[in-house]
N, C-alpha and C positions, 0 to 999 in steps of 0.2 A: 382246873384252869391255873395257868401260871400267873403269878402275881406281878403286875407291871410296876416297875420302879421309875422314878424320875430320870435315872441315867439311861435306861433303855429307850425311853421316849425321845430323849435328846439325840441318841445315836441314829434312830430312824429318821429324824428330821434332817440331820446333816447329810445322810446318804441320799435322801430325796432331793435335796438342794443341789448336790453334785450332779446327779443324773439330769436334772432340769437344765443346768448350766451347759451340759454337753450336747443338748439337742441341736442347736444351730450348726455345730461342727459336724455332727452326724448327717444332717440334711444336705450339707454342701460337700460331702465326700463320696468316694467310690470305693467299692470293695473289689479286689482283683478277681479274675476268673477262677482261681483255685481256692478262693476264700481265705487267703493268707492275711488279709487285713486291708486297711485304708492305704492307698498308694498315691493318690493325687487329689488335690482340692480344686474346686472350680476356678480359683484364682491363679492356678498354675498355667503358664504359657510355654509353648514349644516353638522353636525356630523351624520353619519349613522352607527349605531351599531347593534349588533346581540345578542339576548337573547335566549339561547338554552332551556329555560323553563323546566328545570329538566333533560335535556339531557347533553351530553358531546361533546366537539369539540372546536377547536381553531378558533376564528373569530375576527381578528383585526378590530377596528373601522375605518371608512373611512370619509373623508371630501369631500363633493360633492358641487360644485358651482351651483348656480341657473341656470336652463335651460341646465345643462350639462347632458349627458347620462352616465350611469354606468351599470355594470353587477352584479347581485345578486351573492353572494359567491356560488361557484359551489359545495362545500363540504356539505354533509348531516350529521347532528348531529345524535348521537346514544342515545337511551333511552330504556334500557331493559324492555320488556313487552309492548312496544308501537311501532306503525308504523308511520314514519314521513310523514305528509300530505303535508307540505310546510311551507312557512313563511307568517304570518299575519303582517300587517304594523301598528305600533302604533306611534302616534304623541305625543311626550313627553310634549309639551307645555300645552296641554289640556287633555292628556290621552285619546284621541279618536282613534278609529280604522277605517281603510278605508274599507267600505262595497262595495260589488260588485254590478253590475247592475246599475251604475250611481248614487247610493245613496250617496256616499261620506263619509265624516267623521262623525262618530257617537260614542257615548259612548257605553260601553258594555251593559248597561241596556237598552239603546235605541234599540240596535241590537236584544237583547233577546225579548223585548216587542213587536217589530214589525216584528219579524221573518225575519230580514235581514240576508243576507249571507255574512260572512267575505270574503274579497278578499284574495285568496291564491296565493302566488308567488313561482314559482318553482326555485330551484337552477339553476343559469346560465341565468336567464331571463334578458334581456336588458331593462332598464327603463330610463326615463328622469325626473329629478326633476324640474317639471314645476309648473304652476299656481295651478293645482288641489291639489298639496301637501300643499300649504300654504293658501288655501282658508279659510277665517274666522279666521286665526291665529292672535293672538295679540302679542305674544312674540315668539322668536325662541329658542327652546331647542334641536332641532334636531329630528331624527326619529330612531325607533328601529324595526328591523325585529325580530318578536317573533315566535319561533318554535311552530307549531301546531301538535298535536299528536292524533292518534286514538288508543285506548287501544286494544291490541291483545286479542283474545278469546281463551279459553282453555277448554279442556274436563277433568273432573275428574270422573273416573269410580270406580267401587267397585269390589274387588277380595275377595270372601267369603272364600278362602283358605280352602276348604273342607267342608264349612258350606252350609246352604240353606237359601233362602229368596229372596225377590224381591226388587231390588235397581236400580233406574234410574240414568243414567249418569248425572252429574252436568255440566252445561254450564256456564262459568263465564269469567270475564275479569279483567284486572288490576284495582285495587282500588274498585272493586265490592265486596260486602258482600254476602256470600252464607251460607247456613245451611246444615250441614251433616244430612243425613237421621236419623230420630229419631227411626227407626226400628232397632231391634237387631237381627242379624242372629242366626241360631241355628245349633248345631252340637252335635250328640250323644256322651256322655262320655267326653265332654269338656265344659268349661265355657268361655264365650266371655270376653276378657279383654279390647278391644278397637281397634281403627284403627291406623295402621302405614301409613304414607304418603310416597308413592314410586314415584320417578321421572322416567318415562318410558324410556327416551332417554338413560340413562346410568345405570339404575337399582340401584340407590342409594336412601337411606332413609334419612328423615329429623331428625336430632338430635338437640334438643333445645340448643341454646347457642354455637353450634359448626358449624352446617351447614349440608351439604349433604355428607354422607359417605356410602361406600359399606358395605355389610354384614361382609366381612373379616375385614375391618377397625373398625367396631363397636365391633366385637368380640375381636380383638387383643388390642384395646384401652380401653376395659371395659366400652364402652358407652352404652346408652340405647336410642333406637329410641323413639321419642315422640309419646305418645298415645293420640288419640282424642276420646272423648266420643260421642255417638250418640246424635244428636240434637244440637251440638256445632255450633255457628255462627262464621265464620272466614272472614277476609278480604284478598283477593288475593293481596299480596304486594310484595315488592322488594325481600324478602328472597326466593321467589319462582323462581326467574329468575336470580340467581347468577351463577358464574362459567362460564360465557360466553354462557349460555344456556337459551334462552328465547322463544324457539319454541317447547318445549316438553309438552306432555300431562301428566297427573298424575293419580295415582290409590290409593284409600284407601284400604289397605290390612288388612284383619281381623287377629287379634292375639288371639290365643286360649291357654287355660291352662287345662291340663288333670284333670278330677275330679275322676279318678279311684283311688282305694285304693293303697297307697304306703306302701310296706312292710317295717317293721323294723326288720331286720334279726339279730339273735343272733350269738354268736361265733360258729365256726366250731367244730364239735365233730367227732372223728374217730369211725366209726362203724365196719369197717373191715380193718385191717392193710394190707398194700401192701407188697408183697414179690417179689423176682425176677422172680417168675413163674406166678403171677397174680396181677392185679390191686387191690387197696383197695377202700374203700368207706368212704365218710364223709358227715355229714348232718348239717343243720342249720334250726332253727325254728323261724317264725315270731312271735314277742311278741303281735302283734295286732290281728291277725286272726288265729294263730296256724298252718298256712301252713308250711309244711316241704319241703325244697329243698335239693337235694343231688347232689354230683358230685364225679367223680372218682379221685383216688389218683394214680399217676403214679407208675409203678413197680419200685422196687429197682434195683440196679446194681448187676450183677452176681459176685460171688467170684471165679475167675478162679484159677486153680492150675498151676504149672509150665509147664505142657504139656509134652507129650511124642512124640518122632519122630516115625512115622509109615512108613515113606518112606524117606530114606536119600537123601540128595541132591547130584547130580553128576555134572560133568563138562558140560554136554549137556542137563541136565534136572533138574528142581527144585524138592525139596523134600516137605514133608507134616508133620506138627506138629499138634497134636490134644490136645485140652484143655478140662477139665471137671470142671463144676461148683461144688464147694464144698457143696453148699446148696441144689440145686435142681437136680443135676446130669446131666444137659444139657451139650452137647458137642458141640464144634465148632472146625473147622480146619482152619489153615492158611498156606500159602506156605512158604517154605524155599528157599531162592534164590539159583540158581545154583552156583557151585564153580567157582572160577576164572580160566578159562582154559588157560589164558595167562601165568600163572605161570608154567604150565607143558607142554607148546607147544614147540616142537623142533624148532631150528633155520632153516633158509633157506640153502639148500644144494648147494654147488658150484661144478658143473660138470667140470672136467678138460679136458676130451676128449671123443669122440665117434668115433671109427675107425672100418672099415669093414675088414673082412678077410674071403674070400670065402663066405659062406652063413651065416656068423656070424657078429654080431655087438658087439664090445667090448667097454663097457662104464666104465669110471673111474670118481670117485668123492672124495672129501675130507671128512673124517670121522667127525661126530659131536658127541661130548661126552655127553653133558648135555641133559637130558629129551629124550633120544633116545633109543629105543629098536630094531629098524630096519629101513629099507628103502623100498620104493616102487618105481618101475620104470613103466613108462607109455610109451609103444612103439606103434607108430602109423604109419600105411601105409599112406603115404602122398597122394596117388592117391585115394584110396577107403575110407579113413577116418576111417577104422577099427582099433581099438585100444585094446591092451591087457595089463594087469597089472601083474607085477612080484614082489613078496616080497623077500627081502634079509635081513637076520639076521644081527645084529650089529657085526662088526668085531673088531679086535684089532689093525690093521694097521692104519697108518695115512691116506693112500690113499686106498680106497676100489674099487673093480671092480666087474663087472658082465658081462658074455658073453652070449648074446642072440643068440640062435641057430635056425636052420631050417628056415631061412628067404629066400625069393624068389629072384631069380636073376633079375637084371634090375629094381629093386624096390628101391625107396628112402624112408627111414624111419626117423622119428623124435623120439627123446627120451628126457624125462625129469625125474627128480628124486626129491623125497621129503622124509623127515624123519618122523618116527611116534613113538609115545609113547603109552604104554599100561598100564592102571591103572584100576584094577578091570576088569569089563566087557566092558570098554570103550576104544576105540582106538582114540588117538588124533593125528591128522596129522599136520605137519608143512607146510609152503608154498612151492610151486613148484619151482624148479630151472629154470634157463634159458634153452631154448630148443636147443638141438644139433641135427644135421642131418648127415646121412651117406647113401651112395648108394651102393647096392650090385651089383657087376659087373657080 
């Protein structure tokens, strides 16, 4: 056995104390994958940011501590013309990307050369920032989730707009270059001017420097839709997916110009003057081809005389006036309104009494002076409804009367009176009086 000295005991005690002091540090540290040593403490945090890579969206950066779990932002960015695939993970310290299938961190050229697949992270995925994130890292600059996009595909068809020819639909995608068919459609009597580009979803045309407009907007604003020549190469870019529309197909629509002769017409010349009896004729000649066009001239107005009354107007019937054209002798008739009967109508009669005496009924009423030639009595059997009318001439007394004779016993009669006026061959009656009754005893 070796002899233990006081110095050896002290050395062992010091070494033990040093190891005990390092225990907390060892417990809160991590060893990298290749065993090269401690590379990150639990108190180390990393900035995790988001790069929409051409898209739009609001994504605040986060600070994640080593070995902590976190959730990938649940919002999807938007990029017109593209479909969002998910997030690729980029390490900022060495600009490497995390490849799927256990490959780990690789540069973009390494991924392309070896056909590696970039690991895609969906929004809302729960992750832990652990050893694999910092494997082989020399400095810490954080990480960035970079949006990955798949270009959308679009169809561009051809509308020959009355023409003929064979044209295949173009299949393209965002940022792809395509070529318009070099073929030119044909149409009899027309010359092909070029292709207008139509957006199928809303029927709008592309106007260079302005954007997409409807036919009405192009016409009212004096715009001209852009024309594309056959064989033109184009890149399907952002101008195709504006206005919040990125899922529409498109159509190249043929624009034609008539090649037919356009007449240059001279001034109109009257070859036959119009009258009130017949239309006239005028003609115009094309200075280019000599063709003559004609059109009618409307008839002139008739010159009517003052007219003559062929039937005078009355109080209960209209009259007729006939006019004759001084030029052609044509006649026309127009009605003359009936006269105002209210001006010659008698007033309402006031019956003062209706008394019986034997088989007689004595009726008395007040005389009406104005518009009155006589009176009419209506005597009615109340039971049978049989009625007879009796006319009485105008009298001079203030109160007039009429005795109705030969009435039947035990009968009740009603009587009413109205005045009448006579003008020409018309009799104008006034309103009936109130009804009076009397019973024959």
